[in-house]
N, C-alpha and C positions, 0 to 999 in steps of 0.2 A: 570625327570631331564635334558632325548631327545627333550623334547620337549622344552622346554626352550632353549634349547639352535636354537633348528629350528628356531621359533617364535622373540629369536632376532637377525638371521642372514637374515630371509628379512626384519624384522622392519628396519635394518641394510644398504637393500639395496635397498630401499624405499627408503629413505633417503639421500640414494647417488645416489638412483634414482631421486628425486625432488632436490636433491642439482644444480644435472646440466644436472639441467634442457632447456631449450632453454628461455624464456621471453617473451613472444609476444609486437612485435618494436610499438613503442609508436603511439599513434592515427595521431600523428602530422605527421609523414613519408609518406612522401610519395608513391606509388606503383612505383616501380624501383629502389627508395632507395639503394644505398651499403649499406648492410647492418653491415659488420666491417670494421676496416681502416688498410692497408694494408702494409707494407714497405717492397720493390721492395731488390732484393740482390743486393748489385753491378756490380756482374756481372752473369753469368748462361757455367755452363758448354754447350756442342754442345750438348747432346740429350734434355735440355731444353730447348731451342735456339727452339731443333723442336718439342716438343713439346707444346712449347708455341704459337709455329706460328698454331700447328693440336688445341688446347684450343680457343685460338680465334673465328676459324673456324667451331664448335665444340661444345663448354659448353658455353664462355660466352655468350652465347642471352641469359641464366638463372642463369647461376654461375655468370657475372657480370662480372669485367675487374678483374683479376688477384685472383678469387676469393674469391670475401670481399663478396657475396652474391648480389639481388635480392629482396625487399621489396615484396611479391604479388607475387614470382617465383619460389625463388630458394635457397639456402641453403645457408652456404659462407664454401667454401668449408677449406681456410684458419681458421680454427678454433680448439681447441682442440680437439672436437668427434672425428675427423678426424684423427688425427694423427695413425702411421704410428701401434701403439703398439692394438689399438681399430680397427680402417677402416687399413687391411693392406693395403701394394700393391695391392691384387688380387681382394678386393672388390669393386677396383676402372672399375678392367677387367668382374668382374659381377653386376656391373650398368650396366658397359657404353654394353656390349650385353645385359645386359635380365631386362637392367631396377630393380625398386628399388619399393616394397610397402611403405608406409609412418612408418618412425618406429621417429623418433630421432625431425620429426621439422614437423610443419604443412601446406607443404604443396602443403599436395595433393603427386601422385606415383610418380614414375618419366620413363617417356617407353623409351625403346630402345635406342639408338644412333644408325641410320643406317650410316652405312659404316666405321666403324670405325676397323683397322684390331686390332688385339692379341697388335700388334708392335706402332703404334697408340699413343693408349693406355700411353703401357711402357713410351713412349715419352713424356707423358699431365700429366703420375704419377712423373717422371726423374722432370720437371715444377713444379708442387705444391708440393713433397716432397722441394724444392732447397727454394719456399720461406715459407712454413710455417716453414724450420730450423731458417729463417730470422726475421718471427715474434714468435720466442722461442713457436718454435712446435715443438719436435723432437718424 
């Protein structure tokens, strides 16, 4: 009975992972095309405004304007995969400081981002979280 429960649990995890796995962008998309449609909040907090400036300078070249992602470069940050319960704020800190091995998306590994402090990343995360909330990602 115990083995059956384990097999059912593993199968359920596999099915959930398959359902959440991002699909390949259509072949008609040009490299560099935004991967997500992003709605911006009407206003940003002071911290998020600082974070947007830092994001634009350090992250947008790969993750696209407003975290929409860039086909052929990097995933959208305004996506349910990056919701706080799955990728907490510390995950963003670690990604910026240490880089990330590719695990959710087929974009390859993310290198560390030189020159960002923990404070910079905290402000960037404030910006990303506010934009996520404006898009129904809590």
